[in-house]
C-alpha positions as CSV (number, residue, x, y, z in Angstrom):
1,X,0.0,0.0,0.0
2,X,1.5,3.4,-0.9
3,X,2.3,5.8,1.8
4,X,1.5,9.5,1.7
5,X,4.2,11.1,-0.5
6,X,6.0,13.9,1.2
7,X,6.0,17.4,-0.4
8,X,9.8,17.5,-0.5
9,X,10.0,14.1,-2.2
10,X,7.5,15.3,-4.9
11,X,9.5,18.5,-5.5
12,X,12.8,16.6,-5.8
13,X,11.2,14.1,-8.2
14,X,9.9,16.9,-10.3
15,X,13.4,18.5,-10.4
16,X,12.2,21.7,-8.8
17,X,14.4,21.4,-5.7
18,X,17.7,19.6,-5.2
19,X,18.3,17.1,-2.4
20,X,20.7,19.6,-0.8
21,X,18.3,22.5,-1.1
22,X,15.6,20.3,0.4
23,X,17.8,19.4,3.4
24,X,18.6,23.1,4.0
25,X,14.9,24.0,3.9
26,X,14.0,21.1,6.2
27,X,16.7,22.2,8.7
28,X,15.2,25.7,8.6
29,X,11.8,24.3,9.1
30,X,12.9,22.4,12.2
31,X,14.4,25.6,13.6
32,X,11.6,28.0,12.8
33,X,8.5,25.8,12.6
34,X,7.5,27.4,9.3
35,X,5.9,25.3,6.6
36,X,8.2,23.8,4.0
37,X,6.4,25.3,1.1
38,X,6.5,28.8,2.7
39,X,10.3,28.5,3.2
40,X,10.8,27.5,-0.5
41,X,8.6,30.3,-1.7
42,X,10.5,32.9,0.5
43,X,13.8,31.7,-0.9
44,X,12.4,32.0,-4.5
45,X,13.1,28.3,-5.2
46,X,9.5,27.6,-6.0
47,X,6.5,29.5,-7.6
48,X,3.0,29.5,-6.1
49,X,1.9,27.5,-9.2
50,X,4.6,24.9,-8.7
51,X,3.7,24.6,-5.0
52,X,0.0,24.2,-5.9
53,X,0.7,21.5,-8.5
54,X,2.9,19.6,-6.0
55,X,0.2,19.8,-3.3
56,X,-2.3,18.5,-5.8
57,X,-0.1,15.5,-6.5
58,X,0.3,14.9,-2.8
59,X,-3.5,15.1,-2.4
60,X,-3.9,12.6,-5.2
61,X,-1.5,10.2,-3.6
62,X,-3.4,10.4,-0.3
63,X,-6.6,9.7,-2.2
64,X,-5.1,6.7,-3.9
65,X,-3.7,5.4,-0.6
66,X,-7.2,5.8,1.0
67,X,-8.9,4.0,-1.9
68,X,-6.5,1.0,-1.7
69,X,-6.7,0.9,2.1
70,X,-10.5,0.8,2.1
71,X,-10.9,-1.6,-0.9
72,X,-12.2,1.0,-3.2
73,X,-9.6,0.3,-5.8
74,X,-8.7,-3.3,-6.6
75,X,-6.0,-3.0,-9.2
76,X,-2.4,-1.9,-8.7
77,X,-1.7,1.9,-8.9
78,X,-2.0,3.0,-12.5
79,X,-4.6,0.4,-13.4
80,X,-8.4,0.6,-13.4
81,X,-8.8,-2.6,-11.5
82,X,-9.4,-4.8,-14.6
83,X,-5.7,-5.4,-15.3
84,X,-5.7,-3.0,-18.2
85,X,-3.8,0.3,-18.1
86,X,-6.1,3.4,-17.7
87,X,-7.5,4.8,-20.8
88,X,-6.1,8.1,-22.0
89,X,-8.6,10.9,-22.1
90,X,-8.6,14.7,-22.2
91,X,-10.2,15.1,-18.8
92,X,-8.5,18.0,-17.0
93,X,-7.0,17.3,-13.6
94,X,-9.5,17.9,-10.7
95,X,-9.8,21.2,-8.9
96,X,-7.7,21.6,-5.8
97,X,-9.0,24.0,-3.1
98,X,-6.3,25.8,-1.1
99,X,-7.0,27.4,2.3
100,X,-4.6,30.3,3.0
101,X,-4.4,33.3,5.2
102,X,-3.9,35.8,2.4
103,X,-2.7,36.0,-1.2
104,X,0.9,35.2,-1.5
105,X,0.9,33.0,1.6
106,X,1.6,29.3,1.5
107,X,-1.6,27.3,1.8
108,X,-2.4,26.1,5.3
109,X,-4.4,23.2,3.9
110,X,-5.4,21.7,0.5
111,X,-8.6,19.7,-0.2
112,X,-10.2,18.0,-3.2
113,X,-13.6,19.5,-2.6
114,X,-14.9,22.9,-1.6
115,X,-16.8,21.4,1.3
116,X,-13.7,19.8,2.8
117,X,-11.8,23.1,2.3
118,X,-14.6,25.0,4.1
119,X,-14.5,22.6,7.0
120,X,-10.7,23.1,7.3
121,X,-11.1,26.9,7.0
122,X,-13.7,27.0,9.8
123,X,-11.4,24.9,12.0
124,X,-8.6,27.3,11.3
125,X,-10.7,30.3,12.2
126,X,-11.6,28.6,15.6
127,X,-8.0,27.5,16.3
128,X,-5.9,30.3,14.9
129,X,-8.2,33.3,14.9
130,X,-6.6,34.7,11.7
131,X,-7.2,38.3,10.5
132,X,-8.0,37.0,7.0
133,X,-8.6,33.6,5.4
134,X,-9.5,32.6,1.9
135,X,-10.2,29.5,-0.1
136,X,-8.7,29.5,-3.6
137,X,-9.6,27.0,-6.3
138,X,-6.6,25.9,-8.4
139,X,-7.0,24.2,-11.7
140,X,-4.4,23.9,-14.4
141,X,-2.2,26.6,-12.9
142,X,-5.1,29.1,-12.6
143,X,-6.3,30.5,-9.3
144,X,-9.7,31.7,-8.4
145,X,-10.8,33.1,-5.0
146,X,-14.0,31.4,-4.1
147,X,-14.5,32.4,-0.5
148,X,-12.9,34.8,1.9
149,X,-13.2,35.7,5.6
150,X,-12.1,38.9,7.4
151,X,-12.2,39.0,11.2
152,X,-14.7,41.6,12.5
153,X,-13.0,44.7,13.8
154,X,-9.8,44.1,11.7
155,X,-8.6,46.9,9.4
156,X,-8.3,44.6,6.4
């Protein structure tokens, strides 16, 4: 059964970050507690689009792992369950919903559906009390703000 792929592993596999760069960023993450993607964005090693695509791949690997674990997929990864390779089609990749504090910030969470993203956003409001929060839909490198929150009494 596949394990959840780590973001750093995905970025190295895609050739977006070197092993050495990843190690330096992980060391900074352990010192500062910042999210890995935020560190890479701040250093200019990664664009928001590249981060969103890597997070989408990570989300897809989590979904595959869940399906295999719960018997929802019978064939090996990359097969439809009937022993045949998946059929090629022109279906675009699914939307990915990103919950972030403001434009330009690394996503706090990613979800495959708006409802899941909304649940995560409401939990973040309860736990973090952010000044601003937004849900952005990412599809094929395009971003669309679909929901936003501003704390009452804030100057935003």
